[in-house]
N, C-alpha and C positions, 0 to 999 in steps of 0.2 A: 428605419423598419417601422412598419403599419400595425395595425389589430386585423388590417383587411389583407387578403391574400392578393398578390401584386402579378404582374404581366408576364414576368421573369417565366422563362421554361427552364427546366432540367435538362441537362444533354441525358443523349444515350447510356451512356458511362453512367452517368450521376441516378437515371431513375434505374438500372437493372440494379445498383449496389442495393438500393432500399429495398425492390422489392426482394432481390433475395433473401433480406432479413425477415420484409412483411408479408411476404405472397404476392402476386398482381393484385393491382384493384379490384374491386367488384364494380365500381359505377365511374360514369365520369365525374360524380361530385369528388369521387376521391381519385381524379388526375387520371383514369384509364382513356383511353386515345378512343372514345364512341360517343357517337350522338344517337345511339339509340335509347337515350336515358331522361326521364323529364326533369331538369335540372331544377324546376320550381318544388322539387320534392328531396329533403335527404334522405337518404336512409342509410341505416348503420351507423350513424353518429354515437349511440349510447356503447356500442360495443366498442368503435374508435375510442371515445374518451376513456373505456377502462383496459385501451392500451398504451397509455400517456406513459406508463412506466418504460414503454420504450421507443424514448423518444433519445435516452443517451444513446443506447446501442445503434440505434439510425443514424445519427450524427458522426458515430465512430464507422460507419459504415462507408458514408460516403468519404470524408476525412480518408479513410485507408484508401481509398480508392483512388483518389482523386490528389490528396494533399490537401485540400481547403472546402471550404466550404462555399459554394457561389448561393447569391439571392435566389435562383430557380432552384437549387436542388433545395437547398431550406423551405421553402414554400412547398417544394412536393414533399416533405416530410411532414410539413403541416398539414395538409391536405389530407394526407393519409391517416395522418395520427387526431386530427380535428383539435390542433392545437394553434392558437392565436400566432400569429407571425412574428409580433412584439415579444411573447412569451418563450417562443424559442428561441429566437435571436437571443435574449439575456440567456441564456444557458447557454449556447453555442459562444458567447465571449466570456464566459464565465472559466472556462478552463483553459489553463495555457499552453495546452497540448492540440488545441484548433486552432482554427486562422480561418477567417471571412471575407481574408484578402487575398489575392491569387498571392501564391508564392510556388517555390519548384517543388517538382516530386517529394525529393531527397530533403530531409533534413537532420543537419549534424548538431545533435542537443550535449553541449559540453557544459557539465555540472560545475560551478563556480563554489559552491557553498566552504562552509567551515575547513573541511579535513582536505579537498580539491584546492581548495586556494592556500591553502599552506603548501601544499605538492605544487605550486606553478601555474593554478590554471589559467591565470591571466595571459600569462603569454603564451603559453596551449593554443591559445584563443587566438591572438594575436598571428600567430605564425602560419595556425592551421587558412585564418582567412587570406595572407600574404600569399600562401603557394597556391589555394583554388582558386584567386582573383573574382572579380564580377560575372565573368561569363560563365562559369564553373557547373550553373545549373544544381550547387547544391547552397541550402540558406544553414550559415550556422548562430544556432542559437545559443545564448549564456543561459543556464539550465542550472533550476536551484536542486538538491540533493537528490542523485539517481538513486542510492542505497546500494554503492559500490565504494564506502569509505573505505573499505580494507585493501582496496587495488587505487587508490588516490593516484593519478587524478583521474579522471573517469569521461569516458564517453557513449552517447549511443544515436544510433543513425538510425535512420527510418525511410525507408522508402516505398513512397505508395504505388498503389498498382494493383491490377487484376491479382487475388490470389492462385496459389500455382492449383493443380487438380491433385487430387489423392491418388495416389498410385492404384491401381490394381493390385489384386492378392499376389497375380504372380508376379509382378514387379518389386516385389520387396526383396531385394538381396540375399542371399542365406549371412548366417553369421559368419565372417572369415574367422579361421585358426586364429588362436591367443599369438602365434607368433607372427601372424601378419599384421598386427597390430599393437607392438612395442610400445609405443610411447603413449599409450592410451588403456583405461583399464577395460575391462573385457563389455563388463556391462553398461561403459559407454555408447558403446554400438550397437548394443538393443533401444537403450532408451533414448539415439538418434534416430533409427530404424521406425520405432514406435513413435515418437511426435513426428514423423513426419508422416504417419499411415493416419495418426490421428488429427494431423493440421493441428495449427492453432488458432482452435476456433472456440465462438464461445454457442454451443448447443444445451439440448436440453430441453424441458418445457419451459416456454414464453411466456410471461403474462402472469397475473395471479391466479388465474383457473387452473393452470397448466396446458391450455387447450390453442395457445397461440401458434403460430409457423415455427417452424424448424428453422435456426440460425443457420446459413454456410458461412465458409470459412470467411473471415473478414482481416484477422491481421495480416499484414502485408511485409514485406522482406526488414527484417531488424539485424542487426550488429551492434554487438556491445563491444567496447574497446575499452579495457581497464584493464593495469595503469597504460594511460596512453601515451604517446607520443605524437609528432608530429607527422613522422611517416604512417603511422597505424592506424591512426585518425585518419588522415588523409586517404588510407586505403579503404577503411569502414566509409566512410562518405561517398567513394565515388563507385565500390563494385561491394556494399552490405553483402549479397551473396557469398561472394568469393572470402570474407572475411575471416582469420580463425576461429576454432570455434572457443567459446567462454572457457575455461577452466571449470575444472568438476566443483561443487560447492565444497565438498570436504579441504579444499584446499583452505576456506574460510574459518574452518574449525582446528586450528594447532591441536587440540587437546583430542583430536580426531582418532576411532578406534580404543583409548583409554577404559576401563574397567568400570570409571568410578560415574562416569558417564550416564543420566538419566534420561533428560530430551535429549539431547544430541548422540545419542548410542546408537543408532541406524543410517547417523550419515557416515557414509563413507565405507561403511559393510555391507547395504546391503544395497539391490539394486534400485534406485528410485522407480523404475517403471513396470518392476516385476510385482503382480501381488502375490504371487505364490510365494516371492522369495521374503515381502512383509510377514505373510502370517507364518511363516518357519520360523522368525525372528520375535515371535509374538504378537503378531498382527491380530487384532478383533477379538484378542481375550478379553479386554475390556470392556468392549460391546457387549460378549457372553455374561460375563457376570452383571453388567448391567440389567439387562433382563431379566438374570434371576433373581437382583435385589428390588426390580419394580421402579416406578420414577421417584417417589418419594424415597425410596433406602437410595436411590443415587442422591440426592438433593442432599440429604442428612449425610453421608460419604462426604460428598464435598464441602459441608458446612464442617463438619467436623474436621477434618483435615488444616482449615485454617486458610482456604486458598483464597488468595488476594488478588485480587486483577493487576495483569503487567502491562498495561496501557500507559500506565502513570496516575490516575486515578486512586488505583490499591482498595477500590471498593470490594467486600467481600463477595465472592462469587457466589457461593451458595444462598445468603439472603437475595442475592438479584433474583437468583434461577426460583428459587421461592414465592418469590411476589408475582414474577409473572404465573408462574403454574397454579396458582391460586386465582386469577383473573377469570371469570366469569364469562366475558366474552370471547367470541372464538371468532376467525381464525386466531392461534399464534404463528408470530414466526422467530426465526430464528436467524440472526445476521454476522457475518465475520468479518471482522474488520481486519482486513488485509491491506490498507492503505497507509502504509508504515510512512508517511512524510515526513518524519522528525529529523533534521542533518544530525548524520552521526547514527542514524540506526538501520540494521541490518538483518535482524536476529531475524525476523519472519520471512525475508526473502531465504536465507539459508535452509529453515526448515522447511518453506514448501517445495526449492529444488530437491531438497536433499531426500525428506521424509513426506510426501504430499499425501500418502493412503493416512499415514498419522492424522493429519489435518483430517481428512474424508473421516475415520474413524471418532473423533474426538467432536467432530459437528454431529454426527448421528446420535451418541452419548447424551449432547446438549439436547437437542431437538426431543429426543426422545424423553426426558427427565422435565422439561416444562411444557409439553403436551403441541409443540410444532411438529406439520405434517409437510415443511418448507420452510427452505434455508437459501440464504443469498451469502453467497462468498464474494465481496466487495473488495474487487485488487487493484491494485496501483497500476495504471497506463504503463510505468515503465518498468514491467519488469516482464518481460515477454517468455523468457524461458520458464519463471514459476505459471504462468497461463499455460503454457504447453504441456508441461507436467500434470499440471491439479485438472486439465479436460481430460488427458489420458486416462488419471487415475478415477476419476467420479465415471469416466465413460466405463474401465472395466471394471467397477465396485455395478456400475447398475446393471452390466453384462451376469454377472455372478452373483446376482441376488444380495448384494449388499445395500445398493438402494433400490428405490420404486415402491411398487403397490405392497409388498412381504420381505420387509428385509428379512434374512434369515431364516424364513419361514416360523416368525412369531406372530406375524398379522399386523404387524407396526408399518405403516407407510412413512416413508421421506424421503426426500430429492433435495438435488442442491443445482443451483443454477448460481452460475459465476457471472457480476458484474465489472467491467473492466472502468476504474477510475478514467479522468483524461487530465491529471495534474490540478491538483487543489489540496493545497494541508487542511484547511480550513476542513474536509471529512473527513479526516480522520475525527471531528466531533460527529457521536454516534447520530445527533437530530440533523444535522447538515447531511451525512451520510444518506440518512431517512430520504432526505426531499431529493438527495444525486439521485436515487434508486427512482422515486416515483416518477422523476422526470420533470423536475423543478430545481431553480438555482441552489446550490450548495452551501444555502444559509440557516445559519443553528438556528432552533425553535426556541421560545421562551418554556420553561420551568418553573411547575408541574403546566401539564399533568405530564408525568415521567414517561419514558419509555415503558416500561413495567403496565401501564393501563394503557396508553395511547400512542405506540412507535409507529413501525413499518405501517402504513397504507391505513393508519389509525386504531390499528391491534396490538396487541399487548407481544411486546418483542423482547428480546433476550438479546444485547449486542454483546461479544467477547471478541478480543483482540486473538492473534494466531497462537502467541506464546500459551496467553493463559487456558487455550483448547487444548493445547497437546497435554497442560500439566493435569488434566481431569485423568488420561490414560494411566501413570503411575498412581493416583489416588485409587484408581478401582484396583490395579493389578495390587500394590503392596498393601493395598489397605490407608484408613485415614490415619490412624495409630501410629503407622511403619512409615508414612510421607510426612507426620508431623512433629515426627522427629527429629527431621531434617530443619537446618536452619535456628531459628531462635522461636520463642513460644511468639508473638507476636510477628513474627515475618517468618511462616513456615514454609519446607521445599527448597527446590533449587532453583538459581536464577539465571539469567542468561544475559550477559553483557556484550555490549559491541564495542570493542575498542578498537581505536584507530588513533593518526595524528604521528606524532614524535616516538614512537615505539618499533621495538625490530619486528616483533610477531603481532602484525597485527589481525584480529580474526574477533570473531564468536568464541566468549569464554564462560562456560557454565561450572559454576561456584555454589555451595548453600550459601542462603543468606547468612549471613555473621563472618564471612571473609573481611578482609580490609582494604582499602582501596591499594593501600602498599604490596602487599601480597598478588591481587590482582595484574598490577602494574608490574611487579616481579616476573610474573610468568610471559607477560607480554614483550617484556625486556626494554623498559622503558631508560630511554637514553640521555647522557648526563644531559645537565644544565638546563632540568625540569624547571619551568617557568610557572604555567600552572596546569590545572586539572579541570575542563568543562564537565561536568557530570548532570546527565537530561537532555542535552540537546540545545538548541537556538532557547527553548523554553525552561530551560535549567539555571541552573549557576555554578560560577566557578569557586576553587579551592585552591586553595597555598600548598608549594611542596612541602610544607613544614605540617601540613593535617594529612599524612598519608593512613594515619592510624585510625584513621575514621572506619566505624563498622559499614559497611555495604547491607543496610536493612532500609525499611520503609521509616520504624522508628530513629534509628539512629543520625541518616540522613537531617531528618525533618528537626532533632534536637539540636544537629548543627548550624542549624540555619540554612540550609541547602535541600537539596530535593535528588533522588534518586530516579524520579522520571521512569522512562522505557527501558533504562540499562545501559543509557549511553556513556560512553567514557574517552575523552577525547583529551590526549595530554597533548601537552605544548611547548616546545624547549624556547629559549632566546633567542634564535633567530628567527621567528613568528613572531610580527608587528602586533601587538594586540590592538591597537586603535582603530588598525586595519578589519581585523577580526571583528570590534565593536560594530563596526560600521557595516557590516558585510548582514551580521546580524538584525542589524535596525534596517535595511534595504528589502532585508528576506519577510521581515513581517510585514513591514510597506507594501510589499508586492502579494503577500497571503490573506491580507485582510479585505476579508468581504463584505466589507465597506456598510455594512445593515446596521449598525450602532456608530455612532458620533463618537465614543471614546476611544475606539481603536483605527475609525476611519481615519480622525484628525492628529489624535494622537501620536500611532505608528510614523504619519508623516513628520512630526514633528519633533518626535526623536531622532529622526535620520537628520532632520536640518540642523538640529543642535550638537549633536557629534559630528557633521560636517565642519561646523563652526569649530568647535574645541578645537579638530585637527589643524587648526590654522593659527591657535592661538595657545599664550601660554599664561599661566600664573593668574591673576586678577584678571585680566580681561577672559577668562574660561570660566571663573567662577560664578560666573552669572547664569551662563548656559547650564551648568553642572546644575546650579539651582531648581533650572526651568527646566529639568531632565526630571528630579525629583517630584517637580507638581503634576507633572505631566504623565509617570510612573504611577503616580499612585490613583490617577483620575482614572487611567486602566485598569488598574485592577483593581478597585471597587465599584466601576461601574458598566466594562464590558461585558455584553452579554455572553460570551464564551471563554472559555481559557486560554483562545488564541490573545484577545486582549490583556485579558487577566495575566498573564503571562509574558507579555512581549518585555515587559521592562527587566525580568530576574538576571539577564546575564549580566547586563551593562550595572546594574544597580549592586551585585555584586562584584562586578571589578573593580567600580570605584569603590568600596567597604571594605572588600578582603584583598584588592591587589594594589590597590590604588595607583589607579591609571589618570593618568591627566595631572598627575600632582606633580 
């Protein structure tokens, strides 16, 4: 791929997909089939460069329509956005869900990460590939975590093609009587109809100034299959449109309906498609109080509540908001990091699918407090149902005056745009996420400057994950003092834990900080012969079965020499081969390293190589490789640019030191 435009031409289908997002080209310079323009003069280049942030949505549009990104399609996108082809090629090849080589229109992504590996994902892949055969027209790809760990093993079928047209208003069927749908909650039918009506599209104002084109439906046919068997995975791959509907997200919450819940109180009890139902269950009470308090008052409440970030770093949210609000440079931006890609994490997915309006309200509160008028919700590309429900929620909120130029009639303007990721774990790092939104490779930036000073588009930006933002609502409705009374003095409020693996009742659990690991596993029904528990996901650490009295707080896990991370709790009994798990963790970090810095790019490869050699040796023969692992791990931890490289050695180190792996 060159810096120059090539001679390859897009197909009519590829051109149509791009034009549906960006609008028709206005000149031959942009690729229009006209000869009335003097190509010696380039017009509109500055405006096109200002839309560089539409590169990722444009690549999605092509990939969704035809299944891969050809050289001609990439060239056409580059002309439309005035992006050098070499740069666009670097972006297209950065993401796991894109392909720049021809492939079938249907791709079956089978998760082979930790929970699914323990549940037999390797055998599932082999069986599905054998049944499909080489001429099936389906590509089977081994995928990192799909965020469906409570239903492992999991698979996601994606079929490219023209999106189905939205039904006319008169074509939407009337809601049937409750007795006609005994196996499905009544509100699920309304959700399905409304999701179909809304489509699963990325709509809303495009571009930084909100003056860009309106996007059309872009997401193609998808089918989630979990827990997957060879038969159900085969059905999802060959006919994703007719695959069984996903279970209700409330099934991922074993505590659903319990009066003690705060963050999960509406999951399973309210219709996720109904704004009226959300408001009837306390929705938008927090935003009304925020307007009464004013921006400074909201930040003071969040600070007094002691809210710490729930993404893993545990940075004080109030301090981050105050630092952003105080910046004189404008505009300010709000970014919701919904790209939860840590293996074993699925709490944000459950919140977005089961209570989408809560996230919309929480983003509005955060933006109001920090002086932002535009918010970006960066969503995992592997979450089709979350995309559908959030898109619908944003459109309904906009239609009811809860987003837009005059939110709730208070003279405050704020709107949200969804941006889909495309499969890159490193984009969970906030500055890598900014680069991804801006249309660059999702590589982390060096700090300082910090995002509160120069973040998205070089402007002050506050970035929080879904769980952190949703915690703001009870702070405002209960009050800072009542919220801070939950949990411990250093770790306040409720916490969501993603429990999976060798337990009888996997799912998302809500407990106050300070509950012990043993109490959580008892709720989940831990199985006999427990071998180890992984806290914090692949970037976390293992603890032993005799450490179940460990308090689940940021300070408690830190004192115990491990980490709470984002709340992953993955239990493994003695039937799960520990060396295989460690090797899968090493493979994961090798694949997900962006390659920008040498310690991570080389270290993750050397770590995997050493673990493969150790698996084939014992005793003194493996001692040299264990010493090498420690040396490589220290180098990655001390010298990597971002948290990916800095934590890539954590789980392996803890398995060697705490569990006696390879002894």
